[in-house]
N, C-alpha and C positions, 0 to 999 in steps of 0.2 A: 500132555499138553495133547487137546484134541484138536484136530486138524480136520476132521470129516465135514464139518459145516464149511459153508461158502460156496462160489458160486464155478461154474465151470468153466475155467480162464480161458478155454479156447475160444469163448464165444464173446472175448474181450479184447480191445486193443489196448497194447501198450506203447505209450509214445515216450519219447524224448522232447523237451521243451527246448528250444530255440536253434532246432534243427530246420533250417529254411525251407525246405520239401515237406515237412511234417506238418498236418494242423494239431494243436494239441486238445482243441475242443474245451477248453477251459471257459472261455468267454460266455459260449452258448449254453454252457451246462449249468453256470452259476445263476442265469436268468430263466433256465426252464423247470419243469417239472420233474426232468431226470436227476436233480441236482445230489439226491440221494446215491445214486449210481455211479459217483464217480470219486475217485481218491487221489491226492498228488503224494508221491513217495521220494523223500531226499535222498538221493543212494549216495554213500560217501566211504570211499577207501579210506582205511586207517593209513597215518602218516607213515613215515619210511620205518621200517625196523632193522635192528642190527643184521637180522638174517637177509635183509634185500640187499645190504651193501656187499657180504659176502658170498652170498649166493649167486652173484653175478657174474663175479670173476671164479669162484670154483663151484660147480654143481654138488661135488659131494659136500659141501658145507652143511646144506638142507638136511644131510643125515646125522650131523653132529649132535649130540646131548647139549654142547655147550649152548644152543640157540633155542633152548627150551621154553616154549610160550615167550618167544623173541618181544622185547621191550621196543619203545621207540629210541632213536638216536636223538642227541642235541639238534641235530638238522630236521629230524622228523617233529621235534618241538617247534621251531621255528617255523613249521609248515601247519602246524596246527595253531598256532599264534595268529598267521597268514590269511587262514580260512576262518578262524573266529572273527576278525576284522572286517572279514567280506560278508559273512552271515548277518554281522550287526547293522554295516552299511547299507546294505541292499533291503534292509527291513526283513529277511527271512525269520531271522532270530524270535519276531515277535508273533509271527502266522505259525510256527510250530507247535503241534499240541502233544506231540510224545516223540521220544526217542526210543529206538531199538536198538541194542547194540550185541554183538556176537560176543559171549564170555571166554576173551582171551586177552591178555594185558595188553596188546599195542591197541585193539580196537576199543577198550575200555579208556586208556588213556586218552585216545582220540576224542573218543563220544565227551567226556567231560571236559575237556580242555576246549572244544569246542562250541558246546553247547550249555555248559555249566554256568553257574551265577557268579555276580562280581563282588570284589572286596569282601573276601572270608574275615569273619572276627571269631574268635574263641569264645562261642556260647554255649552252655550247656543246654540249651533248649533247642539247638540248631547242630545237626550233625552236617559234617561236607560230604560233598561227592567224591573228593580224594583228599587223603590226610597229606600232610607236608611230607616233600622228599617222597613220594610213594615209590618202591621199587629202584630207590637211590637215583630218583630224576631230579634232583636237587631243583625242584618246583615249589611253590609254596601251595598249602591247603586250598581247594576250589569249593567256593561256596555253594549249598543247593537251593538257596534263595533265589526267587525270580527267574525260573527257569523249566524247563517243560521236564516231566517225571521220565526217568530214564531206566528202561527195564531190558535186563538180560535176556537172550532167547536163544537157545541152542541151535536152532534149526538153521540160522544163518552163521553157524561155522564154516571156517576155511575147509578145503578140500581135504577128508580127513583121513588119517593113517600114515604111517612110515616116517613123515618128517617130524621130528620132536618140536619144532618151533610151531606145529599147530595142533599141539597137547596142550590142554588148560590145568591151571592146579586146583585145587579144591576149592568149591566156592566157599568155604569157611575163613580159607587165606584171601581169596579177593574182598570179602565183606570186612575185614580188617583195614582194607587199604581203601576201600570204595564205600564207606557207609552208609551213604544215603541212594546207593544205586539198588532198584530192585531185583533182587535174584530169587524171587518166588516161585518162578515159572520153571525153574531148573530142578529136576527131581533127584538128581543124585549128587552127593558133596563131591565124589570124586569122578574122574572121569571115565565114563564107560563106553563112550561112543569112539574115542581112539583106538587103533590096534596099530602095535608095532610092525606087525608083519603083514597087513593088509590094508592097500589103497584104496580108497572109492574109485568106481568107473566114473568116468566122465557121466554116463547117463543117471547114475545116483545119486551126484552131486545136483543135476539138474533137476530130478523128480523129488529130493529134496526141497531145492529153492520154490519149486510150483507149490509143495505143500505150505512152504513159509507165505508166500503170497497169498494162497488160499485163506492161512488163519489170518493174515493182516486183514483180509479184506471183513472180516467178522468184527474188527475191533470200529468202536464208535467214531474214533477220532478222523478227521477229513486231511489232515496236514502232518504227516509221519517222518522223522529222519531214520533211516537204517545206516547205523557204522558198521560196517562189513568188509570183506575181503575181495581181491581182484579176481581168484579163481573161481569163487562161489556166484560172484555178479556175471562172470562170464558164462558159466555153465548154464547158468537158471536164464540169463536175458537170451542166450543162444538158440531157447526153445520158442522162443517169439519172433514172428516177422517172415515166416517162410513163404506168408503170400505176400508179401511186400515186394515194391522194386529194391534189385540187388543193392543199390547204394544206401537204402533204407535198411536193410537187412545187415548191411556193411556196419552203419552207424551204430545200431543198437548193439552189435557184437565185440564193439572197440573196447579194448583192455581199458580199466580206468591205471590213471597213474595215481601216486601216492597223494593222500589227501585231495583227491580231484573229486568233486560234487557235480552231479548231475540231478536236475528237477525232471521227475517223470511221472506222466498220470497213466491211470489205467479206467477206461470207460467202455461201454457198450458200443457196437458198431453203429446203431441209430443216430449218434449224436455227431453235432458239426459245429462246427467254431474255429476261432484262431485266437492265440493269446502268447505271443511270443514271450519265452522266458526272460526275464533278467538277473536270475538268482545263480544260472550254471557258474563253476568256476575251477579253471585248468588243471589244477593241482600240480602236485612238484615245483611247489614254489617255497623255498629256494631249491633248486635243482639238485639230484644227485642220485646214484645208481637205485634202482629199483625195481628190477626186472622179477616180475611175478614167477613162484616156482613154477606155474603148469608151463609158460613160456620156455624157461629152462628145461622142465621135461620134454617138452616137444622138440627142443635144439638137439639135447641129447639124443634122442631117439633118431634125429635127420642124421648125427655125426655116425651113429652106429650102423646105418642102412646103405 
């Protein structure tokens, strides 16, 4: 994937809508000649995965091959259903032009469950977004009708390396489970990014996140949903807001709960306006253990010192 094109993101502001101290700039931008210089990104963390449950109780579980490419739990599917209901009730589902998803099982399940079509029927001319009982989920097939296109992109994967839960399957395996998801931007069938003995540094995750945002800016779509991971979101967003008030910086860098949705806009610094978000969603509903692996890493390090 070519990520060389795009703006210097240091010249742009990243705003979370719904934070009372922050102008989002959308109202002004939509009425001005700068409308082409603004995009809204709907950031979503995946639903609760099996690794989230065990990792909170035992840090070493993140190292277990048992949780390779962790799938979401029954509670996670309830979280998906609740978020799906929310995005339809608030009107967000009709506005999204494109869904970008990290190519891991838990993010793919979340993306198709939240943003997929309704009422799949077995028609030869229409392939489903997800086949019935994919990954032993005990879920019905999900339709690809009347929903935005869903594209898998490697750049928005979770913190890479060491943890088997963050290693993906072959793309050819995913294509059998998610036939209508577009995997064409992924160059290798097998996972060449994840290393068993090398974990990305926080700086490397942040740099990858900025490449991802740079690439997103080159897309023609204006409202894009991104289904990704807590560690990726935290380290990417931490690169922004250093010149903001500390409360603003804290808000930008706050960890996402499972299935939490935050609406975010990127604009240039010259734009003004106010448009409070009505689409943000708190996530982790129903509640359940979901401590991100990066947080567990930090706690384990604190205990050792």
